[in-house]
N, C-alpha and C positions, 0 to 999 in steps of 0.2 A: 562277718560275725553275726549276720542276721539270724536270730533265733536262739543262739546259745545263751545269751544273757537276757533275752526278752522276759518281761515280767518283773524285773527289778524295780520298775517304777512304783509298784505297790509299797515298796519299802522306802520310797523317797529317793531311790538311787537310779532314776531314769537316765541320768547323765552318764552312767557307766555301761549302758546296754550295748554301745557300739565299740567298746574297747577291743583291741586286737588280742587274740589269744596268745599268739607268739609275737612278742614285742620286737619291732624292728630296731636294729642297733641305731643309736643316735649317730649323727654325722661325725661328732667328735670321736666316738668310739671306733667308727669305721676308719677314720684317719689314723687313729692310734694303732689299729690292727695292721694297716697298710705300712705303718712305720712312722715313728715319732719324728724321724729326721725331716720328713716332708713339711711338718708343721714348724719346725725350728729354723728351716732355711729362710733367711731374710731375703726380701726382694732387692735385687741388685739394681742400683740406680746410677746414672751417669755421674752425679756429683760425688759418688763414693771413690771415684778415680782421680779427683781433683783436689788441689789445695792452692792457697794464695802464696805466690812467690814475689818477693820484693826485688825491684830493679831500680837502677839509677839511670836516668835518661842521659845519653851522651850529648844531647843537643841543648837541653835546658837545665841539666844537673838536678832535676827534681826526682825524688823517690816516689814510686807508685807500686801498687800490687796488681798482679794479673793472674787469672786462672791458669794453672799449669797441671799437666798430667803427672801423677806420681810415677817415678821411674820403676819399671818392672811390674807395675800393677796390672796394666791392661794385657790381655791375652791375644796374640796374633792368631787369626783363624784362617788367613789366606791372603792371596794377592791377585789382582787382575792381570791380564796379559801385559799391560803397560806398567806393571810393578806397583800399582796403587795398593797400599796396605789396608787390610780390613781387620778391625779388632772387635772383640766381643764386648757388647754393652756401651761402647764409647767410640766416637770417631776422633782419633787423635789429630786429624787435620784441622779440626775446629780450634785447636789450642796451640798451633805452631806459630802464631803471630804475636809479637810483643809490641804493644802500642802504648805510647805515652799519652795519657789523657789530658795533659796540660798543653803540649805543643804540637801534637799530631804526628810526631815521628813514629814510624812503624816499619818493622822489618821481620823477615823470617828469623826464628830464634838463632839459627847458626850465623846470621849476619848482623845481629842487633848491635853488638859492641864494636864492630869493625867499620869505622867511618872516619874519613879524613876531614881536615879543617875546611878545605874548599867545599866538600860535600855538605858539611854541617851548615856552612854559610848559605848555600843554595836552598837547603831545606827551610832554614829560618826565614828567608826572604819569600819563598814561593808557597810554603805551607804553614809554618808556625804563625806568621803575621796575620793570617786569615782564619786560622783554626779556632773553632769554638770548643773550649774545654769541656770534657765529658766527666761527669761525677757519678754516673750510674754504675753500681756494682751488681753483677749478675752471678747467680750461683752456677748456672751453666750458660753456654752460648748456643743459640739456635743456629741453624744453617745460614739464615739471613744475617744474623749478627756477625758470624764468621766471614761471610762474603763481603760485608762492608769493610771489615778489617783487612782482608786480602786486597781489595781494590785500593784502599788507602796505602797499603804496602807497595802495590805496583806503582801508584802515583809517586811515592817517595823514591822508588828505584829509578823512575824516569827522570825526576827532578835532579837527583844526585848523580846522574849519568853512570849508573851501575853497569857492570860488565854484562854482555849479552847473556851469559850463562845464568846470572842471578835473576835477570828479568824473565828468562825462559823457565827457570825453576819455579818462580812465582806463578807464571801462567799455567804450568803443568799442575801444580798443587791446587790452583783455583779450579781447574778442570776436574780434578779428582773430587774436590769438595762439592762441586755442582752435581757430579754423578751420585755422590752420597745423598745429596738433597733429593734428587730424583727418586732414589730408591726408598726414601723415607715418606714419600707422598702417600696419602690415603687413596687407595684404588677405588673406594666407594664414592669419592668426591665426584659430583657431576662434571666438574671441570678438570678431572684428572688428565685426560688425553691432551687437553690444551696446555695445561701446566707442564706436563712431561715434555711435550714438543718444544716449548719455550726454553726449558732447562737444557735439553739436549742440544739445541741450536747454540746456546750460550757456551756450553761445554766445548762444542766443536770450534768455536771462535778462539777460545783460550788455547785449545790444543794446537790449532794452526799457528798461533803466535809462538807457542812453545817450540814447535818444530823449526820455525824460522830462526828463533833465538839460538837453539842448540846447534843448528847448522852453521850459523855465523860464529858461534863460540868455538866450534871445532876447528875453524880455520885460524883463529887468532889467539886462543888461550891454551894453557898447559893443563895437563891432568895431574892430580885428580880435580874434578870439576863438580862443584856442589856436593863434595864428599863422595863422588862416584868415579870409578876408574874408567878407562877408555872403552873396554868392552860393554860396560853397563850403559854408558851414554850412547854408544853406537846402537845398542839393542833398543833403547828407548826411541831413538830417532827412527829406527827401522819400523817399529810398531806403529808409530804415529804416521810415518810416511805411507805405510801400507793402508792405513785407514783413509788417507786422502788419495789413494791410488797412484802414489808416486813410487811405482814398483821398481823402477831403475835404481833409485836411491836406496830403497829398502834391501833389494837383492845384493847390491854391491857391498853394503855394510855388513849384512848377515854373513856373506861369504868370507869377509875379512875376519869376523869374529870366530867363525868355525876353524879357519886356517891358522889363526894366531896361537903361538905357543904360550902366550901370556893369559889366555882365557881359561878360567877355571872350569872344571868338568860340568858343574851345575849350569853355568851360563851357556856352555856349548850345547847342552841338551835343550835349553830354552831356545837357543838360536836355531837348532835343527827343526824343532817343532814349528817355529815361526816360519822357517824357510818353506816347509810343507804347505803352510797356510797361504803364503805368498804365491807359490806355484799354482795352487787351486784357484785363487782369485784371478790370477792372470789368465788361466784357461777359461774361466767363466766369462771374463770380460771379452776375450777374443771370440768365444762362442756366440756372444750376443751381438757381435758386429755383423 
């Protein structure tokens, strides 16, 4: 605008000499033109999917509240090859543990109420007698918070001599949780690579134990197992076995899934896709010898 309004200083209006002839729209106006909807949409936060649910501990009979995901609130956006579910805005895995803050009893939500008297006695002796009560209430659980709860749950499962399938399922979900933690890391962190490697190593350890547990359960337990039918469990075993290059185990189970008349079409398609991956990995391994 140099020149157009020069000279206004003589009127005491020098401050107006640099005004824009064609005023640029204000940011608020631009947003309005682009659509008022964008301004009105609230920022979605993890706590929006949560609420406090009250439980009664089957070990100490005390009531407590824990953070729980609202049913039907979270949107499933996909699954990993090993069926790990991924939701928009919130990782449901962080909230699948119910833990009594008074006595330390902890379990996956599907198993929390189901405990025998002998199991309760063992937990009281090995865990509750030493447990330091927790009073802290958090609006959301961080991945580290959730991992502590999963590890306490696994300790409870070991102490109460839970079935192999329950312990395997805890290990599987802990591995999934660790994967989520790895994905949430800040890639700009100077120690990103180090932290990522540490998390991946821990995930592998839990997956390996999940594999051992499911293989043992398959020989001694009936289906459904952890809420899963036989083809689903066999598929999970195959995926994990493939990861640890146990191709004979993976190939055998995948072939059974595909051949079984009890396998639904969707699972058969997953099994065929996995079979192709197994064949490719076997070829790569043999080529490298």
